[in-house]
One Martini backbone bead per residue (centre of mass of N, CA, C, O) as a GRO file, in nm:
protein
   61
    1UNK     BB    1 -10.604   0.005   3.338
    2UNK     BB    2 -10.269   0.075   3.220
    3UNK     BB    3 -10.140   0.215   2.925
    4UNK     BB    4  -9.799   0.198   2.805
    5UNK     BB    5  -9.602   0.200   2.556
    6UNK     BB    6  -9.819   0.171   2.279
    7UNK     BB    7  -9.982   0.041   2.005
    8UNK     BB    8 -10.331   0.092   1.952
    9UNK     BB    9 -10.316   0.179   1.627
   10UNK     BB   10 -10.388   0.120   1.268
   11UNK     BB   11 -10.370   0.340   0.985
   12UNK     BB   12 -10.484   0.281   0.633
   13UNK     BB   13 -10.461   0.251   0.254
   14UNK     BB   14 -10.260  -0.020   0.281
   15UNK     BB   15 -10.300  -0.342   0.352
   16UNK     BB   16 -10.013  -0.472   0.255
   17UNK     BB   17  -9.835  -0.298   0.498
   18UNK     BB   18  -9.975  -0.466   0.719
   19UNK     BB   19  -9.934  -0.596   1.062
   20UNK     BB   20 -10.060  -0.752   1.371
   21UNK     BB   21 -10.174  -0.675   1.720
   22UNK     BB   22 -10.313  -0.434   1.624
   23UNK     BB   23 -10.546  -0.243   1.530
   24UNK     BB   24 -10.691  -0.223   1.187
   25UNK     BB   25 -10.747   0.053   0.968
   26UNK     BB   26 -10.923   0.094   0.664
   27UNK     BB   27 -10.885   0.331   0.406
   28UNK     BB   28 -10.971   0.493   0.098
   29UNK     BB   29 -10.836   0.777   0.195
   30UNK     BB   30 -10.678   1.039   0.328
   31UNK     BB   31 -10.906   1.183   0.462
   32UNK     BB   32 -11.010   0.934   0.626
   33UNK     BB   33 -10.739   0.884   0.764
   34UNK     BB   34 -10.746   1.150   0.928
   35UNK     BB   35 -11.015   1.120   1.074
   36UNK     BB   36 -10.959   0.847   1.212
   37UNK     BB   37 -10.724   0.937   1.371
   38UNK     BB   38 -10.858   1.173   1.530
   39UNK     BB   39 -11.078   1.002   1.658
   40UNK     BB   40 -10.880   0.782   1.796
   41UNK     BB   41 -10.717   0.973   1.964
   42UNK     BB   42 -10.964   1.071   2.144
   43UNK     BB   43 -11.089   0.795   2.233
   44UNK     BB   44 -10.790   0.639   2.330
   45UNK     BB   45 -10.577   0.850   2.441
   46UNK     BB   46 -10.380   0.936   2.206
   47UNK     BB   47 -10.111   0.949   1.951
   48UNK     BB   48 -10.062   1.065   1.644
   49UNK     BB   49  -9.872   0.921   1.365
   50UNK     BB   50  -9.705   0.994   1.060
   51UNK     BB   51  -9.521   0.769   0.853
   52UNK     BB   52  -9.716   0.836   0.608
   53UNK     BB   53  -9.965   0.889   0.350
   54UNK     BB   54 -10.068   0.569   0.454
   55UNK     BB   55  -9.959   0.595   0.765
   56UNK     BB   56 -10.084   0.547   1.088
   57UNK     BB   57 -10.036   0.588   1.443
   58UNK     BB   58 -10.142   0.490   1.776
   59UNK     BB   59 -10.009   0.615   2.079
   60UNK     BB   60  -9.870   0.548   2.408
   61UNK     BB   61  -9.647   0.732   2.632
   0.00000   0.00000   0.00000
């Protein structure tokens, strides 16, 4: 299966700001947010994008 043009994951420190169908990862602080985004980016072969200081998404272009 090939996935293209999709949000693969959402990573946040503020659980109240997110919902939806992609997997959501809740982190305790900004450092954990960055580490989780970097690891998921490599694991699921996507690209991490910071939408704010408390929200990253991993997408497949």
